[in-house]
Structures are given as C-alpha cells and as structure tokens.
C-alpha positions in Angstrom: 153.8 117.9 93.3 150.9 120.0 91.8 149.2 118.2 88.8 147.6 120.4 86.2 144.0 119.9 84.9 145.4 118.9 81.5 147.6 116.2 83.2 144.9 115.0 85.2 142.6 114.7 82.2 145.3 112.9 80.2 145.8 110.4 83.0 142.0 109.9 83.2 141.8 109.5 79.3 144.5 106.9 79.4 142.7 105.0 82.1 139.6 105.0 79.9 141.6 103.8 76.9 143.0 100.9 78.9 139.4 100.0 80.2 138.2 100.1 76.6 141.0 97.8 75.3 140.1 95.3 78.2 136.4 95.4 77.2 137.2 94.8 73.5 139.2 91.7 74.6 136.4 90.6 76.8 133.8 91.0 74.2 135.5 88.3 72.0 134.8 85.6 74.8 131.1 86.3 75.7 127.8 85.5 74.2 125.8 87.7 71.9 123.7 89.4 74.5 126.7 90.3 76.7 128.6 91.5 73.8 125.8 94.1 72.9 126.0 95.3 76.6 129.8 95.6 76.3 129.4 97.5 73.0 127.1 99.9 74.9 129.8 100.4 77.6 132.5 100.9 75.0 130.4 103.5 73.2 130.1 105.4 76.6 133.8 105.2 77.1 134.5 106.5 73.5 132.1 109.5 74.2 134.0 110.3 77.4 137.4 110.0 75.7 136.2 112.5 73.1 135.2 115.0 75.7 138.6 114.4 77.4 140.5 115.0 74.1 138.5 118.3 73.6 139.2 119.5 77.1 142.9 118.5 76.9 143.1 120.5 73.7 141.5 123.5 75.2 143.8 123.2 78.3 146.9 123.0 76.1 145.9 126.1 74.1 145.2 127.9 77.4 148.6 126.8 78.7 150.3 128.0 75.5 148.7 131.4 75.8 149.5 131.8 79.5 152.9 130.3 79.3 152.2 127.8 82.2 152.5 123.9 82.2 
C-alpha cells in the first residue's frame, strides 16, 4: 500500500495531538517547575501541528487539482 504525503502528515499530526493530550494530563500532576517545562513542550507540539495542518491543506489542494488521492 502506497501512502501519500498527505496521509503521512495526517497520521503524524494525530500522533502529535495524542502526545499533547497526554502532556496536558501529566501537567496536572507535577510541580510548578515541571509544569513550565511541559508547557514549553506543548508549545513546540502546537507549532508542529500548525505546520502539519498547513502542509496537509496544501496537499489536499494539490490532490484536488491533479485528481489524485
């Protein structure tokens, strides 16, 4: 099975989203200093997810123009 770039990016975005969810849950149970570090990691994940959303959108537009999936 051949996986398109858009499918791969969607999967990676979903993995990042799950990691973010787990970090948010962990943040509740740690001290203030650790929570700050977790917030920094969450911010990096959010940035990566925004980039993935933009690339997925461009890939979907490209697929619509070329007629590929």
